[in-house]
Structure formats: C-alpha cells, structure tokens
N, CA, C and O of each residue as an XYZ file, in Angstrom:
288
protein
N     -33.817     14.474     19.258
C     -34.986     15.172     19.738
C     -34.620     16.634     19.940
O     -33.628     16.959     20.593
N     -35.428     17.495     19.378
C     -35.182     18.923     19.526
C     -35.407     19.326     20.977
O     -36.250     18.762     21.676
N     -34.628     20.319     21.413
C     -34.738     20.746     22.804
C     -34.277     22.184     22.951
O     -33.707     22.776     22.034
N     -34.538     22.728     24.125
C     -34.164     24.103     24.442
C     -33.197     24.154     25.620
O     -33.173     25.139     26.359
N     -32.409     23.113     25.798
C     -31.495     23.071     26.937
C     -30.513     24.233     26.895
O     -30.264     24.868     27.920
N     -29.962     24.515     25.742
C     -28.997     25.611     25.627
C     -29.635     26.930     26.055
O     -28.994     27.742     26.723
N     -30.878     27.144     25.679
C     -31.587     28.375     26.055
C     -31.777     28.438     27.566
O     -31.527     29.471     28.187
N     -32.222     27.323     28.157
C     -32.422     27.297     29.609
C     -31.099     27.467     30.346
O     -31.052     28.133     31.380
N     -30.032     26.879     29.833
C     -28.726     27.066     30.467
C     -28.313     28.524     30.434
O     -27.799     29.052     31.420
N     -28.537     29.177     29.296
C     -28.178     30.589     29.167
C     -29.010     31.457     30.114
O     -28.492     32.397     30.716
N     -30.286     31.144     30.241
C     -31.166     31.909     31.137
C     -30.712     31.800     32.592
O     -30.907     32.723     33.384
N     -30.104     30.663     32.933
C     -29.663     30.429     34.310
C     -28.144     30.570     34.469
O     -27.589     30.260     35.523
N     -27.490     31.035     33.420
C     -26.040     31.252     33.431
C     -25.287     29.999     33.873
O     -24.443     30.049     34.768
N     -25.608     28.870     33.226
C     -25.001     27.585     33.556
C     -24.121     27.085     32.425
O     -24.434     27.274     31.249
N     -23.033     26.454     32.784
C     -22.220     25.762     31.778
C     -22.784     24.362     31.594
O     -23.581     23.888     32.404
N     -22.363     23.708     30.523
C     -22.754     22.313     30.315
C     -22.268     21.463     31.482
O     -22.970     20.562     31.941
N     -21.065     21.756     31.955
C     -20.492     20.976     33.046
C     -21.283     21.143     34.345
O     -21.501     20.169     35.066
N     -21.707     22.356     34.641
C     -22.479     22.577     35.870
C     -23.803     21.819     35.810
O     -24.184     21.164     36.781
N     -24.506     21.900     34.684
C     -25.766     21.178     34.531
C     -25.530     19.672     34.634
O     -26.277     18.963     35.309
N     -24.498     19.199     33.967
C     -24.185     17.766     33.997
C     -23.933     17.293     35.426
O     -24.462     16.262     35.841
N     -23.135     18.036     36.173
C     -22.854     17.676     37.566
C     -24.127     17.667     38.400
O     -24.316     16.791     39.244
N     -24.993     18.633     38.165
C     -26.218     18.762     38.951
C     -27.185     17.605     38.734
O     -27.926     17.236     39.645
N     -27.183     17.030     37.529
C     -28.138     15.953     37.257
C     -27.478     14.578     37.182
O     -28.155     13.576     36.952
N     -26.167     14.528     37.375
C     -25.490     13.248     37.471
C     -25.072     12.593     36.168
O     -25.062     11.366     36.064
N     -24.726     13.404     35.168
C     -24.200     12.870     33.904
C     -22.899     13.604     33.589
O     -22.492     14.493     34.337
N     -22.249     13.240     32.493
C     -21.038     13.980     32.133
C     -21.368     15.073     31.117
O     -22.443     15.085     30.516
N     -20.424     15.982     30.943
C     -20.641     17.135     30.063
C     -20.912     16.706     28.622
O     -21.694     17.346     27.919
N     -20.271     15.633     28.186
C     -20.465     15.166     26.823
C     -21.909     14.734     26.572
O     -22.410     14.858     25.454
N     -22.570     14.233     27.598
C     -23.977     13.847     27.461
C     -24.832     15.076     27.197
O     -25.701     15.056     26.326
N     -24.588     16.144     27.946
C     -25.342     17.391     27.739
C     -25.070     17.926     26.336
O     -25.998     18.340     25.640
N     -23.821     17.920     25.922
C     -23.459     18.381     24.581
C     -24.194     17.570     23.516
O     -24.759     18.142     22.584
N     -24.193     16.248     23.647
C     -24.838     15.384     22.657
C     -26.349     15.615     22.608
O     -26.939     15.599     21.528
N     -26.975     15.828     23.753
C     -28.421     16.101     23.778
C     -28.699     17.435     23.106
O     -29.609     17.537     22.284
N     -27.924     18.457     23.448
C     -28.129     19.787     22.850
C     -27.979     19.752     21.332
O     -28.710     20.440     20.619
N     -27.049     18.967     20.843
C     -26.803     18.886     19.390
C     -27.685     17.846     18.702
O     -27.513     17.557     17.518
N     -28.636     17.286     19.463
C     -29.599     16.307     18.943
C     -28.931     15.050     18.407
O     -29.440     14.417     17.481
N     -27.790     14.688     18.989
C     -27.099     13.451     18.611
C     -27.469     12.311     19.544
O     -27.182     11.148     19.262
N     -28.107     12.650     20.657
C     -28.460     11.649     21.662
C     -29.842     11.986     22.201
O     -30.110     13.125     22.583
N     -30.710     10.995     22.229
C     -32.055     11.181     22.789
C     -32.002     10.695     24.232
O     -31.737      9.519     24.482
N     -32.251     11.588     25.176
C     -32.160     11.181     26.575
C     -33.283     10.223     26.960
O     -34.359     10.223     26.362
N     -33.007      9.419     27.963
C     -34.063      8.557     28.502
C     -35.136      9.450     29.105
O     -34.903     10.629     29.374
N     -36.294      8.885     29.310
C     -37.380      9.648     29.924
C     -36.972     10.127     31.309
O     -37.277     11.255     31.696
N     -36.288      9.275     32.049
C     -35.810      9.644     33.380
C     -34.885     10.854     33.316
O     -35.041     11.791     34.099
N     -33.927     10.846     32.398
C     -32.990     11.949     32.258
C     -33.698     13.220     31.786
O     -33.393     14.313     32.263
N     -34.630     13.084     30.863
C     -35.387     14.251     30.396
C     -36.154     14.899     31.546
O     -36.206     16.125     31.648
N     -36.748     14.078     32.411
C     -37.451     14.620     33.570
C     -36.483     15.280     34.550
O     -36.812     16.314     35.131
N     -35.299     14.705     34.744
C     -34.311     15.317     35.638
C     -33.927     16.706     35.146
O     -33.813     17.646     35.932
N     -33.730     16.822     33.845
C     -33.356     18.117     33.265
C     -34.483     19.133     33.450
O     -34.241     20.261     33.879
N     -35.700     18.738     33.131
C     -36.817     19.683     33.255
C     -37.062     20.053     34.716
O     -37.350     21.213     35.012
N     -36.955     19.094     35.631
C     -37.123     19.400     37.063
C     -36.044     20.342     37.556
O     -36.312     21.220     38.376
N     -34.831     20.167     37.067
C     -33.739     21.046     37.478
C     -34.080     22.506     37.165
O     -33.817     23.403     37.966
N     -34.670     22.726     35.987
C     -35.030     24.087     35.587
C     -36.393     24.521     36.129
O     -36.781     25.679     35.976
N     -37.113     23.605     36.757
C     -38.399     23.938     37.358
C     -39.505     24.179     36.352
O     -40.394     25.000     36.580
N     -39.451     23.459     35.232
C     -40.458     23.621     34.178
C     -40.987     22.252     33.758
O     -40.416     21.221     34.112
N     -42.070     22.252     33.009
C     -42.617     21.010     32.467
C     -41.675     20.478     31.388
O     -40.959     21.238     30.736
N     -41.691     19.178     31.219
C     -40.814     18.538     30.240
C     -41.067     19.068     28.824
O     -40.147     19.143     28.010
N     -42.327     19.437     28.539
C     -42.676     19.951     27.206
C     -42.053     21.316     26.925
O     -41.956     21.723     25.767
N     -41.631     22.025     27.967
C     -40.992     23.326     27.775
C     -39.527     23.185     27.374
O     -38.951     24.098     26.782
N     -38.927     22.043     27.695
C     -37.518     21.808     27.378
C     -37.374     20.970     26.107
O     -36.521     21.250     25.265
N     -38.206     19.950     25.976
C     -38.113     19.035     24.836
C     -39.298     19.225     23.908
O     -40.434     19.379     24.357
N     -39.027     19.211     22.612
C     -40.040     19.503     21.606
C     -40.499     18.204     20.948
O     -39.710     17.483     20.337
N     -41.778     17.930     21.087
C     -42.373     16.735     20.490
C     -42.504     16.933     18.987
O     -42.994     17.968     18.535
N     -42.067     15.945     18.209
C     -42.153     16.000     16.752
C     -43.193     14.999     16.282
O     -43.007     13.794     16.447
N     -44.274     15.472     15.706
C     -45.376     14.599     15.300
C     -45.078     13.760     14.077
O     -45.747     12.750     13.859
N     -44.112     14.132     13.279
C     -43.838     13.415     12.032
C     -42.961     12.191     12.210
O     -42.594     11.548     11.226
N     -42.619     11.859     13.437
C     -41.807     10.681     13.711
C     -42.707      9.457     13.636
O     -43.704      9.384     14.355
N     -42.373      8.487     12.774
C     -43.246      7.290     12.654
C     -43.270      6.486     13.944
O     -42.277      6.392     14.665
N     -44.428      5.915     14.208
C     -44.587      5.058     15.378
C     -45.078      3.697     14.928
O     -45.486      3.532     13.778
N     -45.044      2.725     15.817
C     -45.519      1.404     15.487
C     -47.025      1.401     15.215
O     -47.509      0.600     14.415
N     -47.752      2.278     15.865
C     -49.203      2.327     15.726
C     -49.646      2.920     14.380
O     -50.805      2.774     13.992
N     -48.731      3.585     13.673
C     -49.124      4.251     12.435
C     -49.026      3.362     11.194
O     -49.098      3.862     10.072
N     -48.863      2.069     11.381
C     -48.741      1.147     10.223
C     -50.047      0.911      9.550
O     -50.111      0.168      8.571
C-alpha cells in the first residue's frame, strides 16, 4: 500500500526507530511499510495517522485498481 510515512517522518524530524517506539512496533516494521513490502493492519494504520495528527487518508493512499471480491 502506498503511503507518505517517510514524508511525515521528515516533516517531524523523526527516525524510523522513534516512530516505531512511539506506536509500539519495531523499526523493521516501519521500514517494510515505507517500502510497500508490508500492508499494515487497520489498527496500525490508524495508530500511525493518529500519531501525526492527520486523517488516515493523508498517510495512506487508496488504490482503486486493486481487485476486490465484489468486482467479480
């Protein structure tokens, strides 16, 4: 899932480790999310957006071309 975590971290002068500690995950999780190798749970996505004080849609980018079960 595309995201702007790296941008928000830079705006707040945060390392991956500081963000990870603040939301209760390890640094590798933040790295994997930033590199789009790991899709965070909804709970984790909300924790990240709340940490930055923004709506979840400002951090994570919805992709409409992803197939869903309803599109069969």
